[in-house]
N, C-alpha and C positions, 0 to 999 in steps of 0.2 A: 076187313080182309088185308092181309099183308103180303107184300111181294119183295123178294130179295134177288140180287143180281150178282153173278160171278163172271168176270170178263178176263179173257186171256188175250195176249197179242198186242198189236200195234196201236198207235194213236187213232187210227181210223176206227178200229174195234171199240176203243174207249169212247169215241164220239158217238158211235152207234148205240152203245150201251146207254149213254145219256138220253138219246132219243127214245129208246125203249122204256126207260124209267119214266119219262114224261108221258108216254102213251098209257102206261099202266096207272100212273098217278091220275090222269084224266078219266080213266075207267073206274076210279074210286078206290084204288089200292093205296095203302100206306107203304112207303118204301123203307125197308129196314136193311141192315147189314146181313150178308149171307151167313154170318156166324150166329144169328139169332133165329128163334122159331118163326116160321112164316107159312102161309097157305100156298104160296107158289114160289118156285125157285127157277130162275132162268140162267142158264149157262150159255154165254156168248163165246163161241169157241174160236180157236186159231188153229190153222193146219199147215203153217209154214214148215214145220218139222214134225217128224214122227213123234218126238218128244212131247210136243204140244198136244197131239192126239191122245197120248198116254195120260197127260195131266187132265184133259177133258174127261176121259173115261174114269179116271180115279176120283175126280170131284163128283161126277155123276153118281157113282156107287156111294160115295160118302154121304152126300145130301139125301139120297133116297133111304139109306140105312138109318140115318139119324132122324128122318122125317117121313116115315112110310105113308102117312096119310096126305102129304102134300102132293100137288101136281108139280112135277119137274119137267121143265121144257129145255130142249137142246136146240140151239140155233147157231147161225153163223157159217164160217167157212168150212168146218169139218164135214158136216152133213151135206153141204153143197158139193164139195169135191168127192166125197165118198158115200153117196146116199145109201148103198146097200149095206155098208158096215154100220152106219148110223141106225138104220132100220132094225138091225139085229141087237141093239142095245136095249135090254128089257127095262132098265131103270128109267128110261126116257118115256114119259106119258105123252108128250108132244114133241115132234121133230119137225123143224122147218130149216130152210137154208139161209143163204145170204140175200135172198130176194123177199119182198113183201113183208117187211117188218111191221107194217100197219095192220096186218091180220093177226099178229101173234096174241094180242090180248083177247080177242074174240075166240081164237082157237083154244086158248087155255081155259076161258070160261066154259066153252062147250065141253072140254074134257072134264072139268070139275063138276059140272052138272050131270052129264050122261055117264061118267066114268069110263068112257071109250078111249082107246089109244088112237092118237091122230098122227099120221105122217103126211106132211104136205110140203114136199120139196119141189120147187118149180125150176126147171132148167133155164140157163141163160139163153137169150135169143139175140141174133143180130138185129140191131136197130132199137133195142130196148132203151128206154129213156132213164135219165138220172132220177133215182127215187126221191120224191119230195121229202125233205126233212129240214127242221130248223131247231137248232139248239137254243135254249132259253137261259140255262145256267149250268155251272160246273162246280164240283167240290173245291177246285182251286179258284178262288175269287179273283185273282189277279190276271189269269191267263185263260183265254178261251180257244179251244180247238175247233176249226170250221172245216168240215169236209167239203171240198169243192170238186173232187174227181173220184171216179170208181173205175175199176177194170184195168186190165193190162193185156197187151197183145205182143210182148216182146219174146216170150217163150224161152227164157233162159234154161239151160239144160238141167238145172238142179231145182227148179221152182214149179210148184203146183198152183200158184196163185192165178194164172190165166184161167185155169179150170174152175177154181173156186169163185173168182170175181167176174169173169165174163169180159165182154168188150169194153173199150174205153167209152165213158159217157161223163158229161160235165154239168155242173150246176150253172144255171143261166145267170147272167149278170144281175138282173133285177131281183132274183131270189137271194143272191149272195149279198147285195146291198142291203136288202131288208133284214137279213139275219144279222149282219154286222151292226146295223143301226140299233137293233134290239139289244144286242150284247153290250153295246156302248152305253145304252140307257140303263142297263142293269149294273153298270159299274166296272165293266172289264176294260183294262188299259191296254192289254196286248192280245192280238189275234194270231194264231198259228194256222196257216193254210195247209191242209193235209190232203192226201189222196193215196190211192194204191200205186199209181204211177203218176205222181203230181206233175212231172214235166210234160205229160201228154194233155194237160188241161186244155180244153177248147178245140181239140181235134175234131170233134163232132159238131162244133158250133161255128167253125170258121175263125176261131180265136186262138190266142196263145196264152201261156202262163203269165207273161208280162201284162196282159190285159187285166187279169184278176189281181195282180199285184198293185197295179195303178188304181184300180177301183178301191181295193181295200185301204190303200194309203189315203184315199180321198174322204174316207168316212170320218166325220167330226166325232171326237171322243175316243176313238182308237188311236193311241199314241205310239204304239209299236206294231209292226207287222213282221212276222217271222215265217219262213218257209220250212216244210217238212223235208223228208228225204227226197233227193233228186237224182234222176239218171243224167249223168254229166254231158253225154253227147247231144242232148236235146236243148242245151243252153247255147245260144248263138252269141257272138260278140255284140251284135246289135241289141239283143235282149238285155245282156248284161249292162251295156252302156245306159239303156233306158232305166233299168232297175236302179243304177247308181244315182239317178236324178231324184229318187224318192227318199227324202231324209228320214221317213218313218221306217223304212225297210231295215231290219237288223242285219249287220254284216257278219252273219254266220250261215254257212252253207254246208249242208250234209250231202256230199257228192259220193254216191255209192261207188266204191272202188272194186271190191271183191278180190282182186289180185293185181300185183304190179308186174306180172309176167305176161307178155303178149300171147305166148303159146297156151298158157292156161286160160286166159280170157277168150281165146278163140274156141276152146273146147267148151267153155261155159256158155257160148253163144251170146257173149256180151258184144255190144256194138261200138266199141272204142278200143283203142290201144293206150299204152302208157304214155306215149308222147302226146296224144290228144288230151288225155286227162290232165297232164301237167300243164298243157297250154291253157286249158279252161280254168284251172286252179290259179294260174298266173294272171289270167284276164281278171278274175274276181279280185285278186289281191291288188292289182293296179287300179281298179276302179273304186275299191272300198278301202278306206283307212282302217287299220287294225282289224283286218278281216280274219275270221276263223274258218278254216276248212276242216271239217270233221268227216268221218267215213265208217264204213264197215269193211272188214278184211276177213276173207275166208282162207283158212289153210287146209291142206290135205284133200284138195279136190282130186278126183280120180285122174291118174296119170302124173300128178305133180311129184317130180323127183327132187333130189336135193338141189340141183342146179336151178330148177324153176323156182323153188322156194327161196333160194338165195337171191334171185333177181327181184322177187316180190318184196323180200325183206329190205334189200337195198333201196328200192323205190320208195317204200314207206318211210324210210329214214330221210331220203333226199327230198321228199315232197313236204316234209316238216309239218305233219298233221297236228292240228290243235288237240284233237282227241280221236281215238279209234275204238270201235267195238270189234274185237277179235273173237272169232269163233271157228271151231273145227267143222268141216263138212260132215254131215250126217246123211245117210241114204234116206231119200224121200220116195217111197213107192209111188208109182205113177208118172215119174219123171225119166227122161232119157239118161240122166247121170247115174240113176240107180243101177242100170245094167252095163255101165261102161267098164272096160277092163282097167286094171291098174288101181283098184281100190287100195287106199293107203291104210296101213294097220293103225289101230287106235293109239298105241304107244307112240308111234311116230307123229301122229296128228297132235297129241298132247305135248310132245316136246317141241314141235314147231309152234304151237299156240304160245307156249311159255316164252319162246325166243321173240315172237312177234310182239307179244304184250310188253316184254322188256324194252324193245325198241320204241314202241309207240308211247310208253310211259315216259321215256326220255324226251321225245318231242313234245309231249304234253307239258312236262316240267319246264322246258325251255319257253314254250308259249306263255305259261302262267308267269314265269319270271320276267318276261318282256312286258307284262302289264304293270309291274311295280313302278311306282313313281307317277303313274298317270291318274287323271281324274275322270271318273266314268259315272254316267247316270245309272243307277241301280234300281230296278223294280223289285221291291222286297216282297217276300212271299210267306216266310215261316220263321219259327225259332228252332234252333238246334237243341240237342239234349243238354248242352252245357249253358244254355241261356243266350247264346249269341243269335243275332237276327241275320237271316240269309236271304239273298236275292241274286238277280242276274244282270249283268251288263248287256248292252246290245249284242256283243259278240258271244254271249252265253258263258262268260266267266262267272262261276259262282263266287260270290263275295260275302264275307261275314263281317259284322261289326258289332261292337258292344255299345249299346245305347239303352237308356232307361225308357224313352218314349216309344210307344208302339209304332212300327214302321210298315207293317204289312199293308200292301195295296198302294203304297206311295212310291214315287220315283224320286230318289234323292241323289244329289251329287256326292260321290264318295272318293276320297283320296286313297288309292291302293298302296299299302306300305309294305306288304310282304306276301310271299307265296308259300303255302304249306300243302304238300301232297297234291290233292285234287281240287284245292280251292285257294282263294286269296283272302287275306285279311285287309280291311279297310278302316278308315276313320271318316266320320262326318266332318266337314270343314270346321264346325264349331268346336270340335273336340281338340284339346291340346295333344300333340303327338307325344307318345310315351318314349322313354329312353330306349326301351327294347325294340320298339317299332322303328325308331329313328336308325338304330343300328342295323336292323334287318333290312330296311328299305335301302340302305346305302350299299348292301352287298351286291 
């Protein structure tokens, strides 16, 4: 029997897909790519945007039309947030939500044997515990994602995730340590701690995110610890100071901004303003050498006029982001923002996106240029199409080098000699500097 998986969305979804693959493998299935013939196809959905729902439905129809005799299962955030809509999808033979992943293989087997359609979506409940799960391996041999938190209770005006993911719940420290120790033994050098609202880790356990960071950094064999996306206002100066004492913690922090305009942030129901965001970013930069602050920025939120956008644009440039993911607001049915007045026309949103992207690309270029001349430990991961080997510094600068020896999985000191677009070129210390690189590095 063969099973294939197709996953949309965030790193948490990617982690959970790995757990599902492990469960199906333990049940006797051979895991194959979703582009190959299989007996079972599992779509792990994302519902952050309506576009994500469309992609899910499109893939569902595609897989069923190409493999009419296979059992196709739909799981994840989309059916959890919109159970009635998911129930009406005839191509899905099995429909489950974001809870009870351990049941999915058994439900698929039941559907396969009995040929009945199964819909088993269990609602979230107050007091529900963190779902037991432990990753053993990932396709990326150098970096492991470890889910330590689930759920969100912030209720931003544009976001459906609290409905899809339920209340905050956290992985217990002993379970986290056991998972990290297993990953270290499997050869992973870097662990990325992820969650739906990572900054809320420990709220249900009487702990804080810093406790998970310190635990992860104490695990022998894990040489780097990195954090996923963070809600900025939940990072205190005391926590930042404690984090700075951990040499394994990578100095790259993805602080979700969304807008640099206070009026827009208030309508979004975000829980900070631009001054507080700048203060937190400044604290991180003071405590961590060569720190990278990255973010997400939304343009065209309902009610955003040209003056509000101008404020957000100016703030994005002033805060000197190392990298930003810029996206236009899109209506998400089931959220307050979907019914707000002042919906911004698509053409205006596209124009603002282009301007914001142009600004953040300039700050990105300045950040990469500042890396030139430094020596950085690079964890190598892969080869590029032109044969260069690529990896990442602790502050998540992508670095490419030319070398004959295979470097994937190793951490090597690299001299950064030039910046090109979205990456830097470097040389191993044993390599003689080329004339071209000497010239570029001096610019």
